[in-house]
N, C-alpha and C positions, 0 to 999 in steps of 0.2 A: 579404316581401322587396319592396323598392321597385325600380321600373324605373330603369335608368340614365338620368341626365339627358341631354337632347339635346346633341349636339355643336355647339359654337359655331364657325362657320367663320371668324370674324374674329379668333380668338385662336390663336396658335401653341402648340406643346407646352409652352413656358415661360410661357404666359399673356400674351404680348405681343400688342398689337393689330397686325393686318396686313391689307393688301388681299388678298383671295382671288385666287389665280392661276387665271384662266379660260382660259388659252391652249390647253389641251388639250380644252376643251369644244366640242361641235359648235355650229355656227351654226344657230339655229332661230328661227322666228317666235314672238314673245312679246307678250303683252298683259296689262295690269293695269287694273282699275277700282277707284277709291276714292270714298268719299262722306264728307261732313261736313255739319254743320248749324250755323246761327247763329240762335238764338232771340232774339226781340225783341218790343217792344210793338207792338200793332196799328197805332198811328200811325206808327211807324218803318217797318213793313212797307209801309204805304201810300206813304210817301216812296220806298222802294226800288222798289215796283211801278210807280210813275208816273214815275220819273226826275225827281222834283220836288225832290230834294235840292240843296243849294247846290253840290255838286261834280258834278252831272250824273247820267248813267246809271250808277249804281253797279254794276249787274249786268254791263254790258258791260266796264267797267274791271276788275272782279274776274275775269272770264273771261280777259281778256288777261294779267292779272297771273299767273294760274294757268299759262297756257301758258309765259310767260317763266320762271316758277319751275321748271317741269319741266325746261326746257333748262339750268338752272343747278344742278341737284341735286348733281352731283359736286363743285361748289364749296362747297356748304353742308354736306353730310354727309361727314365726313372719309374714310371708306373706300369710298365709292361709286365705281364705274367711270364715267368719262365715256362717254356713249353717243350714237350717232347715232340720234335718234328719227325715226321715219317718220310718226307721227301723235300729236298731242296735242289732245284735245278737252275743253274745260271748259264745263259748262253750269250756270247758276244759275237755279233755279226755286223756286216756293213749295212749302212742305211741304204734305202732304195735310191736316194738321190746322190749318193756318192760323197756326201759331206762329212762323213765320219763313221762312228760306230754306234750301234744300238745294243743296249743290254736288256735282256728279258729274264726276269726271275720268277720262278713258280715254286710255291711252298705249300706243303700239305701237312695236316695233323688230324688226329681224332681227339677232340677235347671239348672244353667248356668255353673257350674263347677263340677268336679268329687269329689268322696269321697275316693280316694286312701289313702290320709293322715289320714283320720278318721279311716279307717280300720287298717292301720299300727299302729296308736297311740293306738287304743283299744287293739290290740294284744300285743304291747310292755308293756303297763301298766298292763295288766293282768299277763304277765310273771313276771314283777317286783313285783307285789303283791304276787304271789306265792312264789317268793324268800323271800320276807319280812316275810311272815307267816311261812315259813319252815326253815329259816336260823338258828334257835336255834338247829335244828337237823342236819343240813348239810350246812355248809358255802362253801363247794366245788361245789355246784350246778353251772351249766353253762347255761346261756340263749344264744340261737343260732338260726340261720336260720329264723329270722324275715324277711318276704318278701311278696310281692304282688303276689297272685296266679292268680287273674283275675280281670278284670274290663270291664264294658260294658257301652255304651252310650257315647255321646259327639263326637266332630269333629275328634278326633284322632283315633276313632274306638275302637274296642274291643281288649283285650289283654288276653292271657292265658299263664302262665309260663310253661316252660318245666318241666315235672315231673320226668324225669330220673335222 
């Protein structure tokens, strides 16, 4: 016997898309952390590392783009709630294996719904910004591994991704 499929909260009883009603949920502190990677040629990484690209410091621009994206998540993802974010931090650093850059996004709020989508959006847009700013040097770059690492707060409890 198979277990029942998980309940999808964005679908009503008739299968129609809907924004989840969070008005009865308690206000709690919530945080989410997401990561993503952009793999690139060593020469491209050198440009990114030294801010020597034609467009300037690509890491700083990507970090700002990620913050801006987190704040616009509800405009991009149709059923996301607009949230008052209390913290958005995006960091671009080199991967431990030297194959490219890692983006880490941390988002916080105090509210009735979580910030996983804001963290994932920040991470995704930062990766896309890196691609845009470095594509003149390397069109073969690969964006990969965008995922939620952890989330805290809310009725569904805490989550931490496996790191293996």
